[in-house]
C-alpha positions in Angstrom: 2.4 11.0 -27.0 5.1 8.2 -25.7 5.3 7.5 -21.9 7.7 5.4 -19.8 6.3 2.9 -17.9 7.7 0.4 -15.2 6.2 -2.4 -13.6 7.9 -2.9 -10.0 7.4 -5.5 -7.2 7.3 -3.8 -4.2 8.0 -5.2 -0.8 9.7 -8.0 -2.8 13.0 -9.7 -2.9 12.5 -11.1 -6.0 10.2 -11.4 -9.1 6.5 -12.5 -8.4 6.6 -11.6 -4.9 5.2 -8.7 -3.1 2.9 -6.1 -4.8 3.1 -5.1 -8.3 2.7 -1.6 -9.1 2.9 0.4 -12.3 5.0 3.9 -12.4 4.7 6.4 -15.0 7.2 9.4 -14.5 5.5 12.5 -16.2 7.0 16.3 -16.8 3.4 17.7 -16.2 0.4 16.2 -15.5 -2.1 14.4 -18.0 -6.1 15.0 -17.7 -7.1 12.9 -15.1 -9.5 10.7 -17.1 -6.3 9.7 -19.2 -4.3 8.7 -16.0 -7.6 7.2 -14.7 -8.0 5.2 -18.2 -4.1 4.0 -17.8 -4.7 2.9 -14.6 -7.5 0.6 -15.6 -5.8 -0.6 -18.3 -2.9 -1.8 -16.4 -5.5 -3.3 -14.1 -2.7 -3.5 -11.2 -3.8 -2.4 -7.6 -2.0 0.9 -8.0 -0.6 2.8 -10.7 1.6 5.7 -9.6 2.1 9.3 -11.5 4.7 11.7 -10.4 6.0 15.4 -11.8 9.0 17.2 -10.8 8.1 19.9 -8.1 10.3 22.6 -6.2 11.0 20.0 -3.3 11.3 16.9 -4.9 8.1 15.4 -6.9 4.6 15.3 -6.4 2.8 12.2 -6.5 -0.7 10.8 -7.5 -2.0 7.2 -7.1 -4.9 5.5 -9.4 -6.6 2.4 -8.7 -8.5 0.6 -11.6 -11.6 2.2 -10.4 -10.2 5.6 -8.6 -7.8 8.0 -7.4 -6.7 7.3 -3.8 -5.3 9.5 -0.9 -2.4 7.3 0.1 -0.6 4.3 -1.4 2.5 2.7 0.2 3.7 0.1 -2.0 3.4 2.0 -5.0 5.3 5.1 -3.5 8.0 2.4 -2.6 8.0 1.3 -6.4 8.1 5.1 -7.8 11.3 6.0 -5.3 12.8 2.5 -6.6 12.5 3.9 -10.1 14.1 7.1 -9.2 16.8 5.5 -7.5 17.6 2.6 -9.1 16.9 3.1 -13.0 16.9 6.9 -13.6 19.9 7.3 -11.1 19.0 9.6 -8.8 21.8 10.3 -6.3 20.6 12.0 -3.0 19.7 9.2 -0.1 16.2 10.7 0.5 13.1 11.6 -2.1 10.6 13.8 -0.9 6.7 13.3 -2.4 4.1 16.1 -2.0 0.8 14.0 -1.9 -2.7 14.6 -0.9 -1.6 12.8 2.5 1.0 15.5 2.9 4.4 15.0 2.6 6.1 11.6 1.9 9.8 10.9 2.1 11.3 7.6 1.1 15.1 6.7 2.2 17.6 4.3 0.6 19.8 2.3 2.6 21.7 -0.4 0.5 18.8 -2.5 -1.0 16.3 -1.5 1.5 13.8 1.5 0.9 12.0 3.2 3.9 8.8 4.8 3.8 8.3 8.3 6.0 4.3 8.3 6.2 2.0 9.9 8.6 0.7 7.9 11.5 -3.1 6.8 11.5 -3.9 5.2 14.6 -7.2 3.4 14.3 -9.9 3.7 17.1 -12.2 1.0 18.4 -15.7 1.1 17.1 -18.8 -1.5 16.9 -18.1 -4.3 14.2 -20.1 -3.5 11.2 -22.9 -6.5 10.6 -21.3 -6.1 7.0 -18.1 -7.0 8.0 -18.5 -10.2 10.0 -20.6 -11.1 7.0 -17.9 -10.6 4.5 -15.0 -11.7 6.4 -17.4 -14.8 7.7 -16.5 -14.4 11.0 -16.4 -12.3 14.2 -13.2 -10.3 15.0 -12.2 -10.1 18.8 -11.8 -6.7 18.0 -12.8 -4.4 15.3 -11.2 -0.8 15.1 -11.5 2.1 12.2 -9.7 4.7 10.5 -8.9 4.8 6.9 -10.0 1.3 6.8 -11.8 -1.4 9.5 -9.1 -3.2 11.3 -10.5 -6.9 12.2 -8.1 -8.2 14.7 -8.3 -11.9 15.3 -7.2 -14.2 17.8 -4.6 -16.2 16.3 -3.2 -16.6 12.4 -5.5 -19.5 11.6 -8.5 -17.3 11.8 -6.7 -15.0 9.1 -5.4 -17.7 7.0 -9.1 -19.5 6.5 -10.8 -15.8 5.6 -12.9 -16.7 2.4 -14.4 -13.1 2.0 -17.6 -12.3 0.7 -16.6 -9.4 -1.6 -20.5 -8.2 -2.1 -20.8 -7.7 1.4 -17.3 -5.8 2.0 -18.2 -3.9 -1.1 -21.0 -2.2 1.1 -18.9 -0.9 3.8 -18.6 2.5 4.3 -14.4 3.0 4.6 -12.1 2.1 1.9 -11.3 -1.4 2.7 -10.8 -4.1 5.7 -7.4 -5.1 7.6 -7.7 -8.5 8.8 -4.6 -9.0 11.3 -3.6 -11.4 14.2 -0.6 -12.0 16.4 2.1 -14.3 14.7 4.5 -16.9 15.7 7.2 -16.3 13.2 6.6 -12.3 13.0 4.9 -9.9 15.3 1.7 -10.0 13.4 0.3 -11.2 10.1 -2.1 -9.2 7.5 -4.7 -9.7 4.8 -6.3 -6.5 2.8 -9.3 -6.3 1.1 -10.9 -3.6 -0.7 -13.5 -4.3 -3.5 -15.2 -1.0 -3.5 -11.7 0.0 -5.1 -11.3 -2.8 -7.5 -9.1 -4.6 -5.3 -10.4 -7.8 -4.1 -7.2 -8.7 -2.0 -4.4 -6.6 -2.2 -0.9 -8.6 -2.3 0.9 -5.9 0.3 -0.7 -2.6 1.0 1.8 -0.2 2.5 -0.6 2.4 3.8 -2.5 0.0 5.9 0.8 -0.1 8.1 0.1 3.5 9.2 -2.9 2.2 11.0 -1.6 -1.4 12.0 2.1 -0.2 13.4 0.5 2.2 15.8 -2.0 -0.6 16.9 0.5 -3.2 17.5 3.4 -1.2 18.8 0.8 -0.2 21.3 -0.3 -3.6 22.2 3.0 -5.5 22.1 5.0 -2.9 23.7 7.6 -2.2 21.0 8.2 0.3 18.6 9.9 -2.2 15.8 8.0 -4.8 14.2 8.4 -7.6 11.8 5.1 -8.1 9.5 4.1 -10.4 6.7 1.2 -9.8 4.7 -0.2 -13.3 3.8 -1.8 -12.6 0.6 -0.9 -15.7 -2.5 2.1 -13.5 -3.5 3.3 -12.6 0.1 5.4 -9.8 1.0 7.8 -9.0 4.3 7.8 -5.3 6.0 9.5 -3.7 8.6 7.9 -1.0 10.9 8.6 1.6 13.4 6.4 3.9 15.3 7.9 7.6 15.8 5.7 10.0 17.4 3.3 10.8 14.5 4.9 8.9 11.9 5.7 5.2 10.9 8.7 3.9 8.9 7.6 1.3 6.9 10.7 -0.4 4.8 11.2 -3.1 2.3 12.9 -4.1 -0.6 11.6 -4.0 -4.4 12.6 -5.3 -7.9 12.1 -4.4 -11.6 9.8 -6.6 -13.5 9.3 -4.8 -16.8 10.2 -1.6 -18.7 8.1 -0.6 -21.5 6.4 2.7 -23.5 2.8 3.7 -23.5 1.9 5.3 -27.0 -1.6 7.3 -26.4 -3.3 10.1 -28.3 -4.5 12.9 -26.1 -7.4 15.0 -27.5 
């Protein structure tokens, strides 16, 4: 069997920025074990697979270790493939997923994810989180991930994570965030239990971050930067129970997969 595969840098304005995602368009689902093996072979934080559906497409995401419920950057990458490579002409694409209906709109070069908001709630800081980040956050919140809020940017830049400690936490991962002088806030994201020591840019994290920072700063539209080694810039807007997450994408590689399915 021969499959097309694309590697897209999401939330990037040029190659080698943002978060690379693999995208594999399908006509019908492959066995889960095969999709997981492809994701493991790609060894990127996410590989997205999508198939046509009545409302548009059905999308699934796999890390090198497991399938996940929601992924922003690989959804952005999938929409980019459909718009810019496969020639879809509509302005908005719809994706059915484990997290409900997701939409991606194209306006010029900018792609906007329409995702469900996931407002985090304050919690007691787990000891493993403080150990894993090497410092105590000012506030700790939880939802899909732990959100560790620090006083300033340097606190976030200086984190040298203890991956073994973070791997033992019960939630998906840990978001470290702080107010910024150039942006509204900055972010780093760690999910070692999912095979992602530090994610370059984590679209789904902003479904939690945008409601928090919008409420704290008193503004619906926010400029953010994920300060990983590659880095990525995002524009976020909170609209009731939805979050709009915007960014650019660029093609890094196109190719094919040749596999035998028993």
